[in-house]
C-alpha positions as CSV (number, residue, x, y, z in Angstrom):
1,M,0.0,0.0,0.0
2,Q,1.3,3.4,-1.0
3,S,2.1,5.7,2.0
4,T,4.3,8.7,1.9
5,K,4.6,8.8,5.7
6,K,5.8,5.2,5.9
7,A,8.2,5.7,3.0
8,T,9.6,8.7,4.7
9,L,10.2,6.8,7.9
10,W,11.9,3.9,6.1
11,M,14.1,6.4,4.3
12,A,15.0,8.0,7.6
13,A,16.1,4.5,8.7
14,W,18.1,4.1,5.5
15,L,19.8,7.5,6.0
16,A,20.6,6.8,9.6
17,C,22.1,3.4,8.7
18,M,24.3,4.9,5.9
19,V,25.6,7.7,8.0
20,A,26.2,5.2,10.9
21,M,28.0,3.0,8.4
22,A,30.4,5.8,7.4
23,I,31.1,6.7,11.0
24,A,31.7,3.1,12.0
25,G,34.0,2.6,9.1
26,R,36.0,5.7,10.0
27,E,36.3,4.5,13.6
28,L,37.1,0.9,12.9
29,T,39.8,1.6,10.3
30,K,41.8,3.3,13.0
31,D,42.4,-0.2,14.6
32,L,41.5,-2.7,11.9
33,P,42.7,-3.5,8.4
34,V,39.8,-2.9,5.9
35,F,39.9,-6.6,4.9
36,V,39.1,-7.6,8.5
37,L,36.3,-5.0,8.8
38,M,34.7,-6.2,5.6
39,L,34.8,-9.9,6.7
40,L,33.3,-9.1,10.1
41,R,30.5,-7.1,8.4
42,S,29.7,-9.9,6.0
43,V,29.6,-12.6,8.8
44,I,27.4,-10.4,11.0
45,G,25.1,-9.8,8.0
46,L,24.8,-13.5,7.3
47,A,23.9,-14.2,10.9
48,V,21.2,-11.6,10.8
49,I,19.5,-12.8,7.6
50,A,20.1,-16.6,8.0
51,P,16.7,-17.2,9.7
52,F,14.8,-15.4,6.9
53,V,16.8,-17.2,4.2
54,L,15.9,-20.6,5.8
55,K,12.3,-19.7,6.3
56,N,11.8,-18.5,2.7
57,R,14.1,-21.1,1.0
58,A,16.0,-18.2,-0.6
59,A,19.4,-20.0,-0.9
60,R,18.8,-21.2,-4.4
61,T,19.6,-19.5,-7.7
62,R,19.8,-20.4,-11.4
63,R,22.5,-17.8,-12.1
64,P,25.4,-18.6,-9.7
65,W,28.0,-17.2,-12.1
66,L,26.4,-13.8,-12.4
67,H,26.2,-13.7,-8.6
68,L,29.9,-14.5,-8.4
69,W,31.0,-11.8,-10.9
70,R,28.7,-9.2,-9.4
71,N,30.2,-9.8,-5.9
72,L,33.8,-9.8,-7.1
73,V,33.1,-6.3,-8.5
74,H,31.1,-5.2,-5.5
75,Y,33.8,-6.5,-3.0
76,T,36.5,-4.4,-4.7
77,A,34.2,-1.4,-4.8
78,Q,33.3,-1.8,-1.1
79,Y,37.0,-2.1,-0.2
80,A,37.7,1.1,-2.2
81,W,34.9,2.9,-0.4
82,F,36.2,2.0,3.1
83,F,39.7,2.8,2.0
84,A,38.5,6.3,0.7
85,I,36.9,7.2,4.1
86,T,40.3,6.8,5.8
87,L,41.9,9.3,3.4
88,I,39.5,12.1,2.6
89,P,36.5,13.8,4.3
90,L,33.3,11.7,4.6
91,A,31.3,14.3,2.7
92,Q,33.7,14.1,-0.2
93,V,33.4,10.4,-0.4
94,V,29.6,10.5,-0.4
95,A,29.5,13.3,-2.9
96,I,31.6,11.3,-5.4
97,E,29.6,8.2,-4.6
98,F,26.5,10.1,-5.9
99,T,27.8,9.8,-9.4
100,L,26.6,6.1,-9.2
101,P,23.3,6.8,-11.0
102,I,25.2,8.4,-13.8
103,W,27.6,5.5,-14.3
104,T,24.6,3.1,-14.0
105,A,22.7,5.0,-16.8
106,I,25.8,4.6,-19.1
107,L,26.2,0.9,-18.3
108,A,22.5,0.3,-18.7
109,A,22.6,1.9,-22.1
110,L,25.6,-0.2,-23.2
111,F,24.7,-3.6,-21.7
112,L,20.9,-3.6,-21.0
113,G,19.8,-1.9,-24.1
114,E,18.2,1.1,-22.2
115,R,17.9,4.3,-24.1
116,L,20.2,7.2,-23.2
117,G,17.9,10.1,-23.9
118,G,18.3,13.9,-23.5
119,Y,17.7,13.9,-19.7
120,R,20.2,11.2,-19.0
121,I,22.8,12.8,-21.3
122,A,22.3,16.0,-19.2
123,A,22.7,13.9,-16.0
124,V,25.9,12.5,-17.2
125,A,27.3,15.9,-18.2
126,L,26.4,17.5,-14.9
127,G,27.8,14.6,-13.0
128,F,31.1,14.7,-14.8
129,A,31.3,18.5,-14.2
130,G,30.6,18.0,-10.5
131,V,33.4,15.4,-10.1
132,L,35.8,17.7,-12.0
133,I,35.0,20.6,-9.6
134,I,35.5,18.4,-6.5
135,V,38.7,16.7,-7.7
136,R,40.1,19.7,-9.7
137,P,42.6,17.9,-11.9
138,G,45.4,20.2,-13.0
139,I,44.7,22.7,-10.2
140,S,45.5,20.4,-7.3
141,A,46.9,17.0,-7.2
142,I,44.3,14.2,-7.4
143,E,44.3,12.5,-4.1
144,L,44.4,8.7,-3.7
145,G,41.2,8.8,-1.6
146,Q,39.4,10.6,-4.4
147,M,40.5,8.0,-6.9
148,A,39.3,5.3,-4.6
149,A,35.9,6.9,-4.1
150,L,35.5,7.3,-7.8
151,Y,36.4,3.7,-8.5
152,A,33.9,2.7,-5.7
153,A,31.1,4.6,-7.5
154,V,31.9,3.0,-10.9
155,G,32.2,-0.5,-9.2
156,F,28.8,0.0,-7.4
157,A,27.3,1.0,-10.8
158,V,28.6,-2.2,-12.4
159,S,27.3,-4.2,-9.5
160,L,23.9,-2.5,-9.6
161,T,23.6,-3.2,-13.4
162,M,24.2,-6.9,-12.7
163,T,21.7,-6.8,-9.8
164,K,19.0,-5.4,-12.1
165,S,19.6,-8.4,-14.4
166,L,19.5,-10.8,-11.4
167,T,16.1,-9.5,-10.2
168,K,14.5,-11.1,-13.2
169,D,15.0,-14.5,-11.6
170,D,15.9,-14.0,-7.9
171,S,14.3,-12.2,-4.9
172,A,16.0,-9.4,-3.0
173,L,16.6,-11.8,-0.1
174,T,18.4,-14.3,-2.4
175,I,20.6,-11.5,-3.9
176,I,21.6,-10.2,-0.4
177,F,22.3,-13.8,0.8
178,F,24.6,-14.5,-2.1
179,M,26.2,-11.1,-1.7
180,L,27.1,-11.7,1.9
181,G,28.0,-15.4,1.4
182,I,30.3,-14.9,-1.6
183,Q,31.9,-11.8,-0.1
184,T,32.6,-13.8,3.1
185,L,34.4,-16.5,1.0
186,I,36.2,-13.9,-1.1
187,G,37.4,-11.9,1.9
188,L,38.4,-14.8,4.1
189,L,42.0,-15.3,2.9
190,P,43.0,-11.6,2.7
191,A,41.4,-11.0,6.1
192,L,43.2,-13.9,7.7
193,H,46.5,-12.7,6.1
194,V,46.3,-9.4,8.0
195,W,44.1,-10.6,10.9
196,T,43.9,-8.8,14.1
197,W,41.1,-9.0,16.7
198,P,39.2,-5.7,17.3
199,P,40.0,-4.2,20.6
200,L,37.2,-4.5,23.2
201,A,36.2,-0.9,22.7
202,A,35.8,-1.4,19.0
203,W,33.2,-4.2,19.1
204,P,30.2,-1.9,19.4
205,W,31.4,-0.2,16.1
206,V,31.7,-3.7,14.6
207,A,28.1,-4.4,15.5
208,V,27.0,-1.0,14.0
209,A,28.9,-1.7,10.7
210,G,27.4,-5.2,10.4
211,L,23.8,-4.3,11.4
212,A,23.7,-1.0,9.5
213,G,25.1,-2.5,6.4
214,T,22.3,-5.2,6.4
215,V,19.4,-3.2,7.7
216,S,20.0,-0.4,5.2
217,H,19.2,-2.7,2.3
218,Y,15.9,-3.8,3.9
219,A,14.9,-0.2,4.8
220,L,15.4,1.0,1.2
221,A,13.4,-1.9,-0.1
222,R,10.5,-1.1,2.3
223,A,10.6,2.6,1.3
224,M,10.4,1.6,-2.3
225,A,7.4,-0.6,-1.5
226,H,5.5,2.3,0.0
227,A,6.2,5.1,-2.6
228,D,7.4,5.7,-6.1
229,A,11.1,5.9,-6.8
230,T,10.6,9.5,-7.9
231,L,9.7,10.3,-4.3
232,V,12.1,8.0,-2.5
233,V,15.3,8.6,-4.4
234,P,15.5,12.4,-3.8
235,M,15.3,11.8,-0.1
236,D,18.7,10.0,-0.3
237,F,20.3,13.3,-1.4
238,L,20.0,14.3,2.3
239,R,22.9,11.9,2.9
240,V,25.4,14.4,1.6
241,P,24.6,17.2,4.1
242,L,24.0,14.7,6.9
243,T,27.4,13.0,6.3
244,A,29.1,16.5,6.1
245,L,27.5,17.4,9.4
246,A,28.7,14.2,11.0
247,G,32.2,14.8,9.7
248,Y,32.2,18.4,11.0
249,L,30.9,17.5,14.4
250,L,33.0,14.3,15.0
251,Y,36.2,15.0,13.0
252,A,36.2,18.7,12.4
253,E,36.2,18.2,8.7
254,K,35.7,21.4,6.7
255,V,33.3,21.8,3.7
256,D,34.7,24.1,1.0
257,L,33.0,25.8,-1.8
258,F,34.4,23.4,-4.4
259,L,32.7,20.5,-2.6
260,V,29.4,22.4,-2.3
261,A,29.4,23.4,-6.0
262,G,30.5,19.9,-7.2
263,T,27.9,18.2,-5.1
264,A,25.2,20.6,-6.3
265,L,26.0,19.7,-10.0
266,I,26.0,15.9,-9.2
267,L,22.7,16.1,-7.4
268,S,21.3,18.3,-10.3
269,G,22.3,15.5,-12.6
270,N,20.5,13.0,-10.5
271,L,17.4,15.2,-10.5
272,A,17.6,15.5,-14.3
273,N,17.6,11.7,-14.5
274,L,14.5,11.5,-12.2
275,K,12.9,14.2,-14.4
276,R,13.4,11.9,-17.4
277,D,11.6,9.0,-15.6
278,T,8.8,11.3,-14.5
279,A,8.3,12.6,-18.0
280,R,8.3,9.1,-19.5
281,T,5.9,7.6,-17.0
282,G,3.7,10.6,-16.4
283,V,4.0,10.2,-12.6
């Protein structure tokens, strides 16, 4: 049943989880290698969803190879994202991450046969301009953290494109189960190679990372069930100022005019993309 109020509440949960995830990642990478953090996150996520998977018999798929390739890409993108938040301000990582819809539009046109019309071309152009303003190549040296965040955005877009194909045959629960299971197996050896147990004070942050990373997927799916994407997706844009505020309050991270201007262009590109869908569907 459509309900703007319920969609807003679920999106509030999504935003809280994503900001919590960024803060937990920043805190944990002070003491833990990223590989260890990612393994613990996947294991906790598996423990959380295991009862639902068993109840719904969601551990079956006809497309195991696509799940494998999707998660190889997603794993490296997730590593790049966690790596980026150790090097550059949280708001900058999230701003660059918001180019994901732009890369997804390009990939969907190339591999899924979707049409790249005027609105999506405008979205791509604005997104590229926003990234150039944030990164400022030629004016300042491109930082490793910026490169990692940009790779994460492209990797997430590739993963999302594969996910869209998987939804033709598998449920959301099946896709999440294979994501956590495969990424646990992928991450086991590199995590054991650099293994160190989290200090006692870090375990609450480990729990936050694992729970927030899993609950966020469910919250977003519930929000989508209660309202159209054209209402839900723009709410996610609040993640940029919320993350910037968290970075300012917790880590004294400054927000400069280049970040504000670049973020405005990226979000304008996303809105142009949404405008295209609204014009096409008449919603």
